[in-house]
N, C-alpha and C positions, 0 to 999 in steps of 0.2 A: 660610829657608835656600835658597841658590842650588843648583840641580841641576847636576851635572857636565856639561861641554859634550857629551861623547859621549852622555849620556842625553838631552839636549835634541835633538841631531841624530837619534838613534834614534827619539825620540818624535814628532818632526816627520814622519819617514818613516811611522810607524804611523798618525798622523793623516791623512796624505795617502792612505795605503792605505785607510783607513776609508771614504773618500768614493767608492771604487770598489765598496764593499759596498752591499748593498741597503737597509741599515737603519742609522740614526745616532741619537744623542741630540740632539734639536733644541732643547729648552728645559727648564729646571728652575727652579722657585720653591720653595726649601727653607725660607724663613722669611717668615711673613706676620704681620700685625699681631695682637698679643696672644694670640689663641686658636689660631693655627696651624690654621685650618680651610679655607684656600684654597691649600694647597700642591699642586703637581702636577709630573709628569714628562711630557714630550711627546717622542714618537719620530717620525721621518720616514723614509719609504721613497722609493726612487728612482723608483718607479712607483706610480700610484694603486691603491687596493683590493688592496694587497699582503698575501698570507697570512702570518700571524705564527706559523703552526704550526712547532714546533721551536725557538722562541726563548724566552728568559727574560730578565728584568731582575733583577740582583742588587745590593742595597744593602750597602755596607761601612761599618762604624763605625771612624772614625779612632782611637777609644779601644780599642786592641788590634788594630786592622787585621784584623778578622774580619767575615764577613757577618752581617747581622742580619735581613734580610728578602729573600725571593725571590718574584718575580711571574711566574707561568706565563702565557705569551701564547698557548698552544694554543687554537684555536677562534676566534681574533679575526683581524681584518685592518685595515689602515689605511683611511682614508676617501678621498674623491675628490681631496683635496689631498695624499694620501700621508701624512696625520697620524694619530697614535694617542695618545689622552690617558688618563693614569692620574692619579688624584688624590682629594682629599676630596670629600664629597658636595656641598659648597657651591660647588665650582668650576663655572663656566659657560663653554661648554656642558658638559653632564653627561659626566664621564669614562666611558670604556668599562669601566674597572676602578676600583673604589673601594678606597681604604685608609683606616684610621681616622685621626682627628686626632692630631697629635703623632707620627705614624709616621716621617716623613722627618726624619732628623738634619740639622742645619744647619752642620756643619763643625767641624774639617776631616774630611771624609768623601768617599766615592766611590760612583759607580754605574757599572754595566757591563752591556752587552748580550752574551749568550752564545748560541751555537747549541748548546743542551744541554738536558737534562731537569732540571726543578725538583728532583727527588729527589737530584740530584748536589750540591745546594747547601743542605743543612740549616743552620739557624742555627749560627754559629760556624765556618763553613768558611773556611779560609785563602785568601788571594788567589791567583789563578791567571790565566795568560794563555792557557791551553788553550781553544781554540774561542772566544776573545774576538773580538767583532765591533766594538765601540766602547766607550769609557770616558770618564769625566769625574771629575776630583778637584776639589772645590770647598770653599769656606769662607765664613764671615762674620766677617772680621777675625781669622782664626786663623793661627798659624804653619804653614808648609808641612809636610806629612806626607810625608817622604821615602819611607817604606815603601810608602805607597799609590801614590805617583808611580812608583816603580820597579816595583812589582808589577803595575800596570796600564799600564805603558809610556807614561806621560804626562810631558811636559816642563814643564808649567805647572799651577799650581793656581789656579783662577778664584775671585776674591773677589766674592760677591754684594753685599757691602756697600761696594764700592770707591767708590760715589758718596755714601756716607753715608745711604742710603735703602733698607736691606735689606728692610724690611717691605712696600715697594711696588714693588720691582723684581725682575726675574728674570735668569738667565743664558741668553743666546740664541746659538745657533750661527749664524755668519755664512755658512755654506755653503762655507767655504774652509779649515776647520780652526782658525779663530780664533773668539773669542767676544766678545759685547758684553753689558753690563749695562744694562737699560732697562725700560720699562713692560711688564708681562706681556702676551703675546698668545696665551693658551691657545686652542687650536683653530684658530689661523690661522698661515699661513706667516710666518716672521720678517721677510721682505722686503716684506710687504704685497701680494704679487702675486695673492692670491685675490680672487674676487668676494665682496663682503660678504654676510653672511647675510640672506636675504630672508624666509625663513619659519622661525619658531621653534615647534616642535611639542611639546606636552605630552601625556604618557600619563596616563590616569586610569581608575579603576573606581569603581562606587558604594560598594564596601566594600573593606577591606584584608584581609579574612579570609573564606574560604568553606570548606565541608565537602564531602568526597567526595560526588559525585552532583549537586552544584549546577551550574547553568548561569548564566553572567553575561557581560556585555559589557565589553570594554576599549575605551576611546575614544582616538583620536589627533586632537588639536585644534590647529590653527594659530592664531597670534596675529593673523593677517590673512587676509582672503579670498584663496584661491588664484587665480592667473591662468593656471594650467596644471595638468594632471594630475600628481600626484606619487605614485609607487609606492615602497613601503618593504618591505623584507624583514624578517621578524620571527622570532625564536626565543623559545620559552617554556620550554625545558628548563633544568634547574638541578640538578646533582648527581644524586641518586636520583630526582628528579622528571623522568620521561622521557616519551617518546611513548606509552607504555602507560597513562599516567595521565590523558590528555585527548585531545580532538579539537578542532582549530581550523585555520583557514586560516593559512598561514605568510607571507602577503603581503597588504598592504592598499593600496588606491589612494584617495587623497583627490582628489575630482574638481574640475576647473576650476570656479570660481565658488562653491565651498563652503568651509566652515571645518573640518569634521571628518568622521570615518568611524569606525565601530565594528567590532570583530571579536568574534564570540561564542566563548566557551570553554565546552565541556561536560566536566565532570570525571567520570572513571570511578569508580564506587563498587564497588571490588573488596573482596575479603575478606582481602587481604594486610595483615599488621600491619607497616606500613612506618614508622609514626610521622608526626608533622606534618612537612610539607615546604614549600618555598617556590618558587612559580612566579616566574620572572624574565623580564620583557619586555625583550628586547634587540634594537634596530634596527640594521641594517647596510646597506652599499652605498647610502649616502645621496647625493643630488645635492650638489654643492659649495655651493649656496646654501641648504641645509636643515640645521638644527641641532635635535637632540632635547634638550630641556631636562632631562629626568629619565630618561635611559636607565638600564637596570638596575632599572626599576620592579619592586618585588616584592610578591607577594600570598601570604599564608599559607594553606596548604591543610591543613585539619584532618582527620586520619585518624579515622574513627569506630569503628575496631576497637580499643577501648581498655579496659583493666582497671585497677583500683586495688588497692593493698595494704591490709592491715588496719591498718597503722601510719601515723602522720602524717608529713608533710614537716617539715623543720627549722623552717619558719615556723609550723607548727601541730603541735608535737611531741606524741607519746605516749610513755609510759614503762613500760608494762606489757604490751605486745603481743609483744615479741621477747625470747627468752631466749638465754643463751650456749649455744653448741654444744660448748664444752669440758667435759671431765669434771670432777668435783669436786676431783680431785687435781692439776689443772694448775698451781696456784700453791702447793702444799703446801710446797715447798722455801724459800719466803720466810719462813716462820715463825721467829721469834726472831732475825731479822737486823736490822741497822740500818746507817745511814751508807753507807760504801763497800761494806760487805758486802751490804747490801740491793741496791745497784746491780748488784754482781756476780751476785747470785742471780737478779735479773731478767734480766740479759743471758744467763746460762747457759740460761734457758728460751727466750728469743725469738731467740737467735743460736746455738742448739745445732747444730753442723755435722752431727750425725748425723740431724737431724730437719728442720731448716729448709731450704726450697727457694727458689731464685731462678729466676724466669722471665724472658722477654725483654721489652724495651720494646714490641715488637709485640704480645705477649700482653696488655699492660696495657689495650688497647682493649676486649678481651673482658671482662676483670675489671671495668673501670669500668662497662660497660653493665649488668652485674649488680649490682655493689656500690653504684653511685650511681644506680640506677634511681629515677626520680621516683615516689614512693608514690602520687601521684594519677593517674599515666599510665604504664603499663608500656612504652609505646613511646618514652618520653623518659628522659633523664638529668637529675638535679638539679644545677644549676650552683652551684659554690662562689662566694662573693663577691656575685654578682648575684641570688642567691636566687630562681631560676626554673627551670622545666623547659625542655628543648630536645630536639627529636626526635633519637633515636639516629642516624637516617640523616644528620643534619647534622654528622657527624664530620669534622674537618679533614683534607683530603687534600693540600693545598698550603700555601703560605706566605701566601696572600692572601685566605683565606676569611673575610671579615667575616660575622658571623651564624652561624658554626659553633662547635663546642665542641672543645676539645683537652685534653691531659693536663698539668695544672698540677702542677709540683713544689713542694709546700709548703715543703720545704727546698730552696732554689734549686740548680740544677745547678752553677752557677759557684761558689756558696758551699760546696757539698758536695764538689766535686772529683771528681764522677762523670759529667761530661758525656759522653753517648754511650757509656756504659760497658757497655751490653748491646745485643744485636742488635735491629734494627727489624723483623725478620721474626717472624711468629707461628707457633709450633709446638705450641700447645695445652697443656692441663693436665698431660698425662702425660709431657711432655718438660721436664726441669729439671736444674739442678745444685745440689748441696748448698752451703750458704753459712754462713760464720762471721762473727764480729765484725770480723775484719780485712779482709773482702772489700768494701771501700768502693765499688768499681765497681758492686756489686749494688744500691747505693742508687739508681742510675739508674732501676731498674724496680720498686722496692719499693712495692707498691700501698698500703701503710699511710700513705704521705705523697703519694700521687698522687690527684688529684681531677679530675673533669670540670669544666671552667671555660670561660667565654666567651672566645673567641679574643682579642678586643680588651682585655678586662679583665685577662687573663693578661699581655698586653704591658704594661699600665699598672702592674701589680704589679712586674714585672721581677724583680730580685733584692733588693728592699728588705726590711729588717727589719719585723716586725709591731709595731704600736703607733703611735708618733708618725710613723714613716716611711710606714707603710701601714696604713690602717684600713678599707679597702674603698671602693666607689663611694659617691657622695653619696646619702643617703637609705636606705642599707642598714640592716636591722634587727639585724645582728650575730648572726644565727642560726648562723653558721659559725665564730664566733670560738673557742668552746671546742673545736670539732673540730680547727682548725689548731693550737691550743695542744697538744692531746694528740698530734697527729701529730709535732710538733717534739720533745716530750718522748720519744716512742718512738724517734725517730731518734738522739737524743742518748745513749740507752742502747744501742740496737741496734748502732751502729757505733763502734768505738774512735776513729776519726778525727774524729768530730763532737761538738759541744758546743752548749749553749744558754747564753747569758751575759747579764748585766745590761747595760743601755745599748745603744749602737749602734756596733758595730765597723765599720770601713771596709768598704764593700760589695765591695771586692776581697779581703777576708780570707777565706781558705779554711778551713773547719772550725769556724767560729764563726758563730752567728746570734743576734740579739737580737729583741726586748727581753724578757728573762726576766720582769721585774716585770709587764709588761703581759700576758704570756701566762698568768701565774698568776692574775691577776684575771679574764681571759677564761675560763679553765678553771672558776673558781668560779662565775661568773655564768651560764655556759652549760653545764650538766652534760650527761653523755651521755644521749642519748635512743634511742628504738627504731631510728631511721634509722641512727644510728652503730653500734648493736649489730648490726644486720643486716649492715652493710658489714664489720664485724669478723669476723662469721661467714663471709661470702663469701670474704674474703681468707684466712682460716684454712684454708678448704678448698683453696685454691691453694698458699699458701706454708707451711702447717703451723706458723705462729706467729701470735700475737695481739698486739693493742695492749693491754697491761695497764692502761693509764690510762683505758681505756673500761670494762673489766671491774671494775677496782678504782680508781676515781678518787681515793680518799683517799691512794693511794700518792704522789701529787704532793706532798702536804704533808710526807711523810716524807723526800723527797729534796730538794725545793727550797723548801718552804713553812714553815709554823709548827710542824712537828714533826720538824725535821731532827735526826738522830742518835737519835731515840726508837726503841725496838724495835717492829718490826712484829708485831702479834698479830692474827691473823685468827680470831676466835672462832667466826664463822659463815661458812662458805664461800659464795662467790657462787652463787646459785641455791638455797641451802638454805632461805631464807625463802620460803614460798609465799603467794601472795595468796589470801585466803579469798573464796569466791564468796558474795555476799550482796547484799541490796537497799539497803544503806546506802552512801551515797556521801559523799565529802568535797569541799568546794569553798572557794575557788577552787583550782585546781591548774594551774600553779605557785602557791605560797603566798607572800604578801608578809609578813604578820605573824600573822594569825589563821586557824586551820583551823576551818571550820564543817562540821557533819554534817547530813545530810538528815532525821534522826530526832531527836526530843527525848530526851536521855539524860544521865545523869551516870555517872561511872565512873573507871576507872584507865587510864592510857596510858603507852606507851613510844615514844620516837623512837630508831630504831636506824640507824646508818650502814651502808654496804655491806660493811664489814668485820665486821659483827655486834656492834659496840660500842654499848652503850646511851649515847646522848648526853644524854638528859634523860628523866625519868619522874616521875609524880605523879598526883594526882587532878584531874579536870576536872568542870565542871558547865555547864549550859545549852548543851550540845552545842558548846562552843568550847574550843580549845586554843591557847595563846599560844606562838608560835615565835620571838619576839623574842630575839635573842642567838645564834641558831643560824646557823652559816655557810651561805653559798650551797652548794647541792649537792643530791644525790639521797638520799632517806631512805625507811625503812619506818616506818609508823605502826601500832602494835599497840594496839587498843582492847579493854578488857574491862569488861563490865557484869555485873549479876546473872545475866542469861540469854543474853548474846551475847559472842562474841569474834570480831573480824575484823581483817584486815591490809590496808592500802592503801599503795601506793608514791606518794610525792609529791616534788615539786621545790621547794626553798626558793630564791626569787629574791633 
């Protein structure tokens, strides 16, 4: 689509004005061969070693014309050529700021430099030209995006694929407000005016992980023998890992005639429970003929002030260490209800406006640090999807923090219609508002569907349905699948505006999330464990409501599964069955087909579900009980012999 003449003239004026500014967009490679791991953005300053404090880069998605990624440039500066590189880890020379593969959209999209704070541009921010320094709207054989062009004051949209070679070419600023599409020149001025790189220096250390109190060397090694002294400024701090955590020289000189030089790092062994952190080696103020191959080299620093919980992680679950903190009458009103009446009865409990509380999105950080605490390490949170612990201190603070953790909405914000529905400020457990089933904006901060998640994997999941659309990263063991299913089931009952449906509705559909059939299977195969019960208890303490599908997992069958419209009868309340203390154990647990006992015995047994219903009973011998035909889930086994009676909880896989 052709832009109006007045817009073209206005944009040419803005482009011309941009070159009187200190900073411009110099080059972008938004689409690279197959895996998109060589994408980058390059900025250029009018003077070398220009401080980037106070500047940000904002990426806009042409699908909706809203921001999707913000890069904070505070603490950085351009190099001796006035260049600053942002990109994937495989880009050479190493970018000063790294973003994950597949982050950079390839059009029609836009990027802009602002003199502003990153906090002013959360994901989903509308286009603005306030404090705009420079902008570019680009594509790869896509139609013009008039909204982006107008919003960013641009008169032309540049096509990276104009030569039919988008995977191997980039968009480059010619220095006069026009652009060319040609072979990428990452780290080099587009006009070729720089001195070619003479020395390529690699950062390394003997190991990639050390513990507080350790001392080790970091080496800076050139690919060729130096013909002059080269001095490099070094920073090691990274987030909460600061100058109180180590001692080291912040400058290194590789001498003429040598290849390398080492810097010794001495880690402070304090008594602070900070959690594991990451030291980041970042080199700046480099001569124009020196390139650092792997700038941002990171080393994990393990905090030795660690405690573990009595229950297991989702990868190594336990089922008998944590009990509900709700009283025995919490679910009494569900008795004798069915169908829509059962749904209403559940909602009346978990969305009771006289009881249930809503906190802010800022408070969620504190909730998750307790609810999602890694059972193996009290200084870490357990990450959904990637099934690993990560230091609590590595909480995401900006939009570019690869290696951090953030708050994943299991029911996506865009699908729920509650984006930014609550404040980002934290005001604590004692400050709240009451919440009802109609308060959909409170879904934004409802911790029952918010989980600690790896920053990059959170981006990969985006707003996809679970099941065929998203089933986690490659190689994951699925320890999270039942958890997310029960979170979705909770949201579908808690809020009138939300539902969970079969199949995959369009990802732009608000109020519906799929795939119900997959989620039911996930719920059955991954029943609630102690980790999930503990987080239910923690959130109950804050919000004064519980996820009933953790406490009473059989409820899922009565609403969506194989017992739809059957009357709910809870013969035994949750927590009424007590586990008998004895020396007899059953194995394996979880159970596939046969339950074995550690003592030789014959007798009588009952298998009881969490509602107190006897699923199967009878006599057994040779210390074995057959569970073939019993659905996946969590059960109690009651065993009676002539002189013994004991109860054990087990999981049927």
